[in-house]
Structures are given as structure tokens and as C-alpha cells.
DRENMIRO-859941 format. One record per atom (N, C-alpha, C): residue number from 1; x, z, y negated; atom name. Coordinates in Angstrom, 1 decimal. Each point is the difference from the previous one (the first is absolute). Example, Ala and Ser with C-alpha at 12.3 -4.5 7.8 and 13.67 -1.06 7.14 Angstrom:
<rs>
R resi     xx     zz     yy name
R    1   13.2    7.8    5.7    N
R    1   -0.9    0.0   -1.2   CA
R    1    0.9    0.0   -1.2    C
R    2   -0.4   -0.7   -1.1    N
R    2    0.9    0.0   -1.1   CA
R    2   -0.8    0.8   -1.1    C
</rs>
This chain:
<rs>
R resi     xx     zz     yy name
R    1  203.9  -26.2  -78.8    N
R    1    0.5   -1.3   -0.6   CA
R    1    1.2   -0.4    0.9    C
R    2    0.0   -1.3    0.2    N
R    2    1.1   -0.6    0.8   CA
R    2    1.4    0.1   -0.9    C
R    3    1.0    0.1    0.7    N
R    3    1.3    0.0   -0.6   CA
R    3    0.3   -1.1   -0.9    C
R    4   -0.3   -1.2    0.4    N
R    4    0.3   -1.2   -0.8   CA
R    4   -0.9    0.0   -1.3    C
R    5   -1.3    0.4    0.2    N
R    5   -0.8    0.1   -1.2   CA
R    5    0.6    1.0   -1.0    C
R    6    0.4    1.1    0.5    N
R    6    0.7    1.0   -0.8   CA
R    6    1.2   -0.6   -0.7    C
R    7    0.9   -0.7    0.6    N
R    7    1.1   -0.7   -0.6   CA
R    7   -0.4   -0.9   -1.1    C
R    8   -1.1   -0.8    0.3    N
R    8   -0.6   -1.0   -0.9   CA
R    8   -0.4    0.7   -1.3    C
R    9   -0.8    1.1    0.1    N
R    9   -0.4    0.7   -1.1   CA
R    9    1.1    0.7   -0.8    C
R   10    1.0    0.5    0.7    N
R   10    1.1    0.6   -0.6   CA
R   10    0.8   -1.0   -0.8    C
R   11    0.1   -1.2    0.6    N
R   11    0.8   -1.1   -0.6   CA
R   11   -0.8   -0.4   -1.4    C
R   12   -1.3   -0.2    0.2    N
R   12   -0.8   -0.4   -1.2   CA
R   12    0.1    1.1   -1.1    C
R   13    0.0    1.3    0.3    N
R   13    0.1    1.0   -1.0   CA
R   13    1.5    0.1   -0.6    C
R   14    0.9    0.0    0.9    N
R   14    1.4    0.2   -0.4   CA
R   14    0.5   -1.2   -0.8    C
R   15   -0.4   -1.1    0.4    N
R   15    0.5   -1.3   -0.7   CA
R   15   -1.0   -0.6   -0.9    C
R   16   -0.9    0.7   -0.4    N
R   16   -1.1   -0.6   -0.8   CA
R   16    0.5   -0.7   -1.3    C
R   17    1.0    0.5   -0.6    N
R   17    0.5   -0.6   -1.2   CA
R   17    0.7   -1.3    0.3    C
R   18    0.8   -0.1    1.1    N
R   18    0.7   -1.2    0.4   CA
R   18   -1.0   -1.1    0.4    C
R   19   -1.1    0.4    0.8    N
R   19   -1.0   -0.9    0.4   CA
R   19   -0.7   -0.5   -1.2    C
R   20   -0.4    0.9   -0.9    N
R   20   -0.8   -0.4   -1.1   CA
R   20    0.9   -1.0   -1.0    C
R   21    1.3    0.3   -0.1    N
R   21    0.8   -0.9   -0.8   CA
R   21    0.0   -1.4    0.6    C
R   22    0.0   -0.1    1.3    N
R   22    0.0   -1.3    0.6   CA
R   22   -1.4   -0.7   -0.2    C
R   23   -1.0    0.9    0.1    N
R   23   -1.4   -0.5   -0.2   CA
R   23   -0.1   -0.5   -1.5    C
R   24    0.5    0.8   -0.9    N
R   24   -0.1   -0.4   -1.4   CA
R   24    0.6   -1.3   -0.3    C
R   25    1.2   -0.3    0.6    N
R   25    0.7   -1.2   -0.2   CA
R   25   -0.9   -1.2    0.5    C
R   26   -0.6    0.3    1.2    N
R   26   -0.9   -1.0    0.6   CA
R   26   -1.3   -0.3   -0.8    C
R   27   -0.6    1.1   -0.4    N
R   27   -1.3   -0.2   -0.7   CA
R   27    0.2   -0.5   -1.4    C
R   28    1.2    0.2   -0.6    N
R   28    0.3   -0.6   -1.3   CA
R   28    0.4   -1.4    0.1    C
R   29    0.3   -0.6    1.1    N
R   29    0.4   -1.3    0.1   CA
R   29   -1.0   -0.9    0.8    C
R   30   -1.0    0.7    0.5    N
R   30   -1.0   -0.7    0.8   CA
R   30   -1.0   -0.8   -0.8    C
R   31   -0.2   -1.2    0.4    N
R   31   -1.0   -0.9   -0.8   CA
R   31   -1.4    0.5    0.1    C
R   32   -0.4    0.9    1.0    N
R   32   -1.3    0.6    0.0   CA
R   32   -0.2    1.2   -0.8    C
R   33    1.1    0.5   -0.6    N
R   33   -0.1    1.2   -0.8   CA
R   33    0.7   -0.2   -1.3    C
R   34   -0.4   -0.9   -0.8    N
R   34    0.8   -0.4   -1.3   CA
R   34   -0.2    1.1   -1.0    C
R   35   -1.0    0.9    0.0    N
R   35    0.0    1.0   -1.0   CA
R   35    1.1    1.1    0.1    C
R   36    0.5    0.1    1.2    N
R   36    1.0    1.1    0.3   CA
R   36    1.3   -0.5   -0.6    C
R   37    0.2   -1.3   -0.2    N
R   37    1.3   -0.6   -0.5   CA
R   37    0.5    0.7   -1.3    C
R   38   -1.0    0.2   -0.9    N
R   38    0.5    0.5   -1.4   CA
R   38   -0.2    1.4   -0.1    C
R   39   -0.4    0.8    1.1    N
R   39   -0.3    1.4    0.0   CA
R   39    1.4    0.7    0.0    C
R   40    0.0    1.3   -0.5    N
R   40    1.0    0.9    0.1   CA
R   40    0.4    0.2    1.5    C
R   41    1.2   -0.3    0.5    N
R   41    0.3    0.1    1.4   CA
R   41    0.0    1.5    0.5    C
R   42    0.4    0.9   -0.9    N
R   42    0.0    1.3    0.5   CA
R   42   -1.4    0.6    0.1    C
R   43   -0.9   -0.4   -0.8    N
R   43   -1.4    0.4    0.1   CA
R   43   -0.6   -0.5    1.3    C
R   44    0.2   -1.2    0.3    N
R   44   -0.7   -0.5    1.3   CA
R   44    0.8    0.6    1.2    C
R   45    1.3    0.2   -0.1    N
R   45    0.7    0.7    1.1   CA
R   45   -0.6    1.4    0.2    C
R   46   -0.2    0.7   -1.1    N
R   46   -0.5    1.3    0.2   CA
R   46   -1.4    0.0    0.6    C
R   47   -0.8   -1.0   -0.4    N
R   47   -1.4    0.0    0.6   CA
R   47    0.1   -0.3    1.5    C
R   48    0.9   -0.8    0.4    N
R   48    0.2   -0.3    1.5   CA
R   48    0.6    1.2    0.7    C
R   49    0.9    0.6   -0.6    N
R   49    0.6    1.2    0.6   CA
R   49   -1.1    1.1    0.3    C
R   50   -0.8    0.2   -1.0    N
R   50   -1.1    1.0    0.2   CA
R   50   -0.9   -0.5    1.2    C
R   51   -0.2   -1.2    0.0    N
R   51   -0.9   -0.6    1.2   CA
R   51    0.7    0.4    1.2    C
R   52    1.3   -0.4    0.2    N
R   52    0.7    0.3    1.2   CA
R   52    0.0    1.5    0.4    C
R   53    0.2    0.8   -1.1    N
R   53    0.1    1.4    0.3   CA
R   53   -1.4    0.6    0.5    C
R   54   -1.0   -0.6   -0.6    N
R   54   -1.3    0.4    0.5   CA
R   54   -0.4   -0.6    1.4    C
R   55    0.6   -1.1    0.3    N
R   55   -0.2   -0.7    1.3   CA
R   55    0.2    1.0    1.1    C
R   56    1.0    0.8    0.1    N
R   56    0.3    0.9    1.0   CA
R   56   -1.1    0.9    0.2    C
R   57   -0.6    0.6   -1.0    N
R   57   -1.0    0.9    0.1   CA
R   57   -1.3   -0.7    0.6    C
R   58   -0.2   -1.3   -0.5    N
R   58   -1.2   -0.8    0.5   CA
R   58    0.1   -0.2    1.4    C
R   59    1.3   -0.4    0.4    N
R   59    0.2   -0.4    1.4   CA
R   59   -0.3    1.1    1.0    C
R   60    0.3    1.2   -0.3    N
R   60   -0.2    1.2    0.9   CA
R   60   -1.4    0.3    0.2    C
R   61   -0.9   -0.2   -1.0    N
R   61   -1.4    0.4    0.2   CA
R   61   -0.7   -1.0    1.0    C
R   62   -0.7    0.6    0.9    N
R   62   -0.7   -0.8    1.0   CA
R   62   -1.0   -0.9   -0.7    C
R   63   -0.8    0.5   -0.9    N
R   63   -0.9   -0.8   -0.7   CA
R   63    0.4   -0.1   -1.5    C
R   64   -0.5   -1.0   -0.6    N
R   64    0.2   -0.2   -1.5   CA
R   64   -0.8    1.1   -0.7    C
R   65    0.7    0.8   -0.8    N
R   65   -0.6    1.1   -0.7   CA
R   65   -0.4   -0.4   -1.4    C
R   66   -0.8    0.9   -0.6    N
R   66   -0.4   -0.2   -1.3   CA
R   66    1.1   -0.1   -1.0    C
R   67    1.1    0.9    0.3    N
R   67    1.2    0.0   -0.8   CA
R   67    0.7   -1.4    0.0    C
R   68    0.0   -0.6    1.1    N
R   68    0.6   -1.3    0.2   CA
R   68   -0.8   -1.0   -0.8    C
R   69   -1.2    0.0    0.1    N
R   69   -0.9   -1.0   -0.7   CA
R   69    0.2    0.3   -1.5    C
R   70    0.1    1.2   -0.5    N
R   70    0.2    0.4   -1.4   CA
R   70    1.4   -0.6   -0.5    C
R   71    1.0    0.1    0.9    N
R   71    1.3   -0.5   -0.4   CA
R   71   -0.1   -1.5   -0.1    C
R   72   -0.6   -0.7    0.9    N
R   72   -0.1   -1.5   -0.1   CA
R   72   -0.8   -0.3   -1.3    C
R   73   -1.0    0.7   -0.3    N
R   73   -0.8   -0.3   -1.2   CA
R   73    0.9    0.2   -1.3    C
R   74    0.8    1.1    0.0    N
R   74    0.8    0.3   -1.1   CA
R   74    1.2   -1.1   -0.1    C
R   75    0.4   -0.5    1.1    N
R   75    1.0   -1.1    0.0   CA
R   75   -0.7   -1.2   -0.6    C
R   76   -1.2   -0.3    0.3    N
R   76   -0.8   -1.1   -0.6   CA
R   76   -0.1    0.2   -1.5    C
R   77   -0.4    1.2   -0.4    N
R   77   -0.2    0.2   -1.5   CA
R   77    1.3   -0.2   -0.7    C
R   78    1.1    0.5    0.6    N
R   78    1.3   -0.2   -0.7   CA
R   78    0.4   -1.4   -0.1    C
R   79   -0.2   -0.8    1.1    N
R   79    0.3   -1.4   -0.1   CA
R   79   -0.9   -0.7   -0.9    C
R   80   -1.3    0.4   -0.1    N
R   80   -0.9   -0.6   -0.9   CA
R   80    0.4    0.2   -1.5    C
R   81    0.3    1.2   -0.2    N
R   81    0.5    0.4   -1.3   CA
R   81    1.3   -0.7   -0.5    C
R   82    0.8   -0.3    1.0    N
R   82    1.2   -0.7   -0.2   CA
R   82   -0.2   -1.5   -0.3    C
R   83   -1.2   -0.4    0.2    N
R   83   -0.4   -1.4   -0.2   CA
R   83    0.3   -0.9    1.2    C
R   84    0.1    0.5    1.1    N
R   84    0.3   -0.8    1.2   CA
R   84   -1.4   -0.5    0.6    C
R   85   -0.2   -1.3    0.1    N
R   85   -1.2   -0.4    0.6   CA
R   85   -0.2    0.4    1.5    C
R   86   -1.3    0.2    0.4    N
R   86   -0.3    0.5    1.3   CA
R   86    0.7   -0.8    1.1    C
R   87    0.0   -1.3   -0.1    N
R   87    0.6   -0.8    1.1   CA
R   87    1.5    0.3    0.1    C
R   88    0.6    0.2   -1.1    N
R   88    1.5    0.3    0.0   CA
R   88    0.3    1.4    0.6    C
R   89   -0.9    0.9   -0.4    N
R   89    0.1    1.4    0.5   CA
R   89   -0.1    0.0    1.5    C
R   90   -1.0   -0.8    0.6    N
R   90   -0.1    0.0    1.4   CA
R   90    1.1   -0.7    0.7    C
R   91    0.5   -1.1   -0.6    N
R   91    1.2   -0.6    0.6   CA
R   91    1.2    0.9   -0.1    C
R   92    0.2    0.7   -1.1    N
R   92    1.1    1.0    0.0   CA
R   92   -0.1    1.0    1.1    C
R   93   -1.2    0.4    0.3    N
R   93   -0.2    0.9    1.1   CA
R   93    0.5   -0.6    1.4    C
R   94   -0.4   -1.3    0.1    N
R   94    0.4   -0.8    1.2   CA
R   94    1.6    0.0    0.0    C
R   95    0.6   -0.2   -1.1    N
R   95    1.5    0.0    0.0   CA
R   95    0.5    1.4    0.3    C
R   96   -0.7    1.0   -0.5    N
R   96    0.5    1.4    0.3   CA
R   96    0.0    0.2    1.5    C
R   97   -1.0   -0.4    0.6    N
R   97   -0.2    0.2    1.5   CA
R   97    1.1   -0.8    0.7    C
R   98    0.3   -1.2   -0.4    N
R   98    1.0   -0.8    0.5   CA
R   98    1.4    0.6   -0.1    C
R   99    0.3    0.5   -1.2    N
R   99    1.3    0.6   -0.3   CA
R   99    0.2    1.3    0.8    C
R  100   -1.0    0.8    0.1    N
R  100    0.2    1.2    0.8   CA
R  100    0.3   -0.3    1.5    C
R  101   -0.7   -1.0    0.5    N
R  101    0.2   -0.4    1.4   CA
R  101    1.3   -0.8    0.2    C
R  102    0.4   -0.8   -0.9    N
R  102    1.3   -0.7    0.1   CA
R  102    1.1    1.0   -0.1    C
R  103   -0.1    0.9   -0.8    N
R  103    1.1    1.0   -0.1   CA
R  103    0.2    0.8    1.3    C
R  104   -1.2    0.4    0.6    N
R  104    0.1    0.7    1.3   CA
R  104    0.6   -0.9    1.1    C
R  105   -0.4   -1.3    0.0    N
R  105    0.6   -0.9    0.9   CA
R  105    1.5   -0.2   -0.2    C
R  106    0.3   -0.1   -1.3    N
R  106    1.5   -0.1   -0.3   CA
R  106    0.8    1.2    0.5    C
R  107   -0.6    1.2   -0.1    N
R  107    0.7    1.2    0.5   CA
R  107    0.0    0.1    1.5    C
R  108   -0.7   -0.9    0.7    N
R  108    0.0   -0.1    1.5   CA
R  108   -0.6    1.3    0.6    C
R  109   -0.9    0.6   -0.7    N
R  109   -0.7    1.2    0.7   CA
R  109   -0.8   -0.3    1.1    C
R  110   -0.5   -1.3    0.2    N
R  110   -0.8   -0.4    1.1   CA
R  110    0.8   -1.0    0.9    C
R  111    1.2    0.2    0.2    N
R  111    0.8   -1.0    0.7   CA
R  111   -0.1    0.1    1.5    C
R  112   -0.3    1.1    0.6    N
R  112    0.0    0.1    1.5   CA
R  112   -1.3   -0.5    0.5    C
R  113   -0.1   -0.4    1.3    N
R  113   -1.1   -0.5    0.7   CA
R  113   -1.1    1.0    0.0    C
R  114    0.3    1.3    0.3    N
R  114   -0.9    1.1    0.0   CA
R  114   -0.7    0.2   -1.3    C
R  115    0.7   -0.3   -1.1    N
R  115   -0.6    0.2   -1.3   CA
R  115   -1.0   -1.1   -0.4    C
R  116   -0.1   -1.0    0.7    N
R  116   -0.9   -1.2   -0.4   CA
R  116   -1.4    0.4   -0.1    C
R  117   -0.5    0.8    0.8    N
R  117   -1.4    0.5    0.0   CA
R  117   -0.2    0.9   -1.2    C
R  118    1.0    0.9   -0.2    N
R  118   -0.1    0.9   -1.1   CA
R  118    0.1   -0.8   -1.3    C
R  119    0.8   -1.1   -0.1    N
R  119    0.1   -0.8   -1.1   CA
R  119   -1.3   -0.7   -0.3    C
R  120   -0.7   -0.5    1.0    N
R  120   -1.3   -0.5   -0.1   CA
R  120   -1.0    1.0   -0.6    C
R  121    0.0    1.1    0.6    N
R  121   -0.9    1.1   -0.5   CA
R  121    0.3    0.4   -1.5    C
R  122    1.2    0.0   -0.3    N
R  122    0.4    0.4   -1.3   CA
R  122   -0.4   -1.2   -1.0    C
R  123    0.2   -1.2    0.4    N
R  123   -0.3   -1.2   -0.9   CA
R  123   -1.5    0.0   -0.1    C
R  124   -0.8    0.2    1.1    N
R  124   -1.4    0.0   -0.1   CA
R  124   -0.5    1.1   -1.0    C
R  125    0.6    1.2    0.0    N
R  125   -0.4    1.0   -0.9   CA
R  125    0.4   -0.4   -1.4    C
R  126    1.1   -0.6   -0.2    N
R  126    0.5   -0.4   -1.4   CA
R  126   -1.0   -1.0   -0.5    C
R  127   -0.4   -1.0    0.8    N
R  127   -0.9   -1.1   -0.4   CA
R  127   -1.3    0.6   -0.4    C
R  128   -0.6    1.0    0.8    N
R  128   -1.2    0.6   -0.3   CA
R  128    0.1    0.7   -1.3    C
R  129    1.0    0.8   -0.3    N
R  129    0.1    0.7   -1.3   CA
R  129    0.0   -0.9   -1.1    C
R  130    0.8   -1.1    0.1    N
R  130    0.0   -1.0   -1.1   CA
R  130   -1.3   -0.8   -0.2    C
R  131   -0.7   -0.2    1.2    N
R  131   -1.4   -0.6   -0.1   CA
R  131   -0.9    1.0   -0.8    C
R  132    0.0    1.3    0.3    N
R  132   -0.8    0.9   -0.8   CA
R  132    0.5    0.0   -1.4    C
R  133    1.1   -0.1   -0.3    N
R  133    0.6    0.0   -1.4   CA
R  133   -0.6   -1.3   -0.7    C
R  134    0.1   -1.2    0.6    N
R  134   -0.5   -1.1   -0.6   CA
R  134   -1.6    0.1   -0.3    C
R  135   -0.7    0.6    1.0    N
R  135   -1.4    0.2   -0.2   CA
R  135   -0.3    0.9   -1.2    C
R  136    0.7    1.1    0.0    N
R  136   -0.3    1.0   -1.1   CA
R  136    0.5   -0.5   -1.4    C
R  137    1.1   -0.8    0.0    N
R  137    0.5   -0.5   -1.2   CA
R  137   -1.0   -1.1   -0.5    C
R  138   -0.5   -0.8    0.8    N
R  138   -0.9   -1.0   -0.4   CA
R  138   -1.3    0.6   -0.5    C
R  139   -0.5    1.0    0.7    N
R  139   -1.2    0.7   -0.4   CA
R  139    0.2    0.6   -1.4    C
R  140    1.1    0.7   -0.2    N
R  140    0.3    0.6   -1.3   CA
R  140    0.1   -1.0   -1.1    C
R  141    0.7   -1.1    0.3    N
R  141    0.1   -1.1   -1.1   CA
R  141   -1.3   -0.5   -0.4    C
R  142   -0.9   -0.2    1.0    N
R  142   -1.4   -0.4   -0.3   CA
R  142   -0.7    0.9   -0.9    C
R  143    0.1    1.3    0.3    N
R  143   -0.6    1.0   -0.9   CA
R  143    0.6    0.0   -1.4    C
R  144    1.3    0.0   -0.1    N
R  144    0.7   -0.1   -1.3   CA
R  144   -0.5   -1.2   -0.8    C
R  145    0.0   -1.2    0.6    N
R  145   -0.5   -1.2   -0.6   CA
R  145   -1.5    0.1   -0.5    C
R  146   -0.8    0.6    0.8    N
R  146   -1.4    0.2   -0.4   CA
R  146    0.0    0.9   -1.3    C
R  147    0.7    1.1    0.0    N
R  147    0.1    0.9   -1.2   CA
R  147    0.5   -0.8   -1.2    C
R  148    1.0   -0.8    0.1    N
R  148    0.5   -0.8   -1.1   CA
R  148   -1.1   -0.9   -0.6    C
R  149   -0.8   -0.6    1.0    N
R  149   -1.0   -0.9   -0.4   CA
R  149   -1.1    0.7   -0.8    C
R  150   -0.4    1.2    0.4    N
R  150   -1.0    0.8   -0.6   CA
R  150    0.5    0.5   -1.3    C
R  151    1.3    0.4   -0.1    N
R  151    0.4    0.5   -1.3   CA
R  151    0.3   -1.2   -0.9    C
</rs>
């Protein structure tokens, strides 16, 4: 793994609570995620922290593993149980991706010219992981909604 990717992952894991708190503030005030506004802030911060802590493990695997897909599905079930609509859960993931990247940029870990290619590789991997997350979350939400209709 490249040095900058390692710094990025270390940053995400070490500062997960700080990044998640910024995300929570954003997701609770964003017009696209109104359900989050009245939710317990600590509960949603904790959910985001767990996501960021799992992110490091996901990032390191060359392929998306069954464990990663199971985690994404459990994230979806948790969000569904909390009463968060699918579209808001997906947008919250988009904001998570944005916040983790903005925090890394703010820390200037990709500031040198040499680091630009590594930054692109890291960003591409980050986007891929969040794309998989969105897919698995959407799939799980559809299954949960089908179950609710049947019951």
C-alpha cells in the first residue's frame, strides 16, 4: 500500500469521531436528509464512526469481501430500523464519503505533486467502496420493504 493511502486510512480511523461529528452536523442540517434532524446526535455519530472504522478494513482488501457486504447490509438494516428512508440513507453515505475526503484534504496529506497520483488512486478506491455500499444498502432496503409488505 502506498504511503499516502496509509496516512489516509490512519487519519480516517484515528479521527473517526471528529469526522463523524462534522458529518452529523451536516446530515442533521441538510435539506436532503430531514429525518436525521430530530434523531439522537450521539446515535448517528456512533453509526458513522463504526462505518469509518470499518472503512480501513474494507479499503485494504483487494476485492469486496462477503464480510464487507454483510457490514453494508447491517448498516442498511440499522438505518431502516431507525426509520431513515432509503434515499436519505444513501445521501448520508454520499456525505460520509465527502467528509472523509475533505478531512484528508484539510490535513494536506496529498499536498505534494508526487502525491497527486496516489491521491487519485486513493480517491478512486474510496469512491468504489462507497459505490458498493450504496448498492448493498439499496438492495437490503428493497428486501426489508418487501418483508414489511408481506407481513
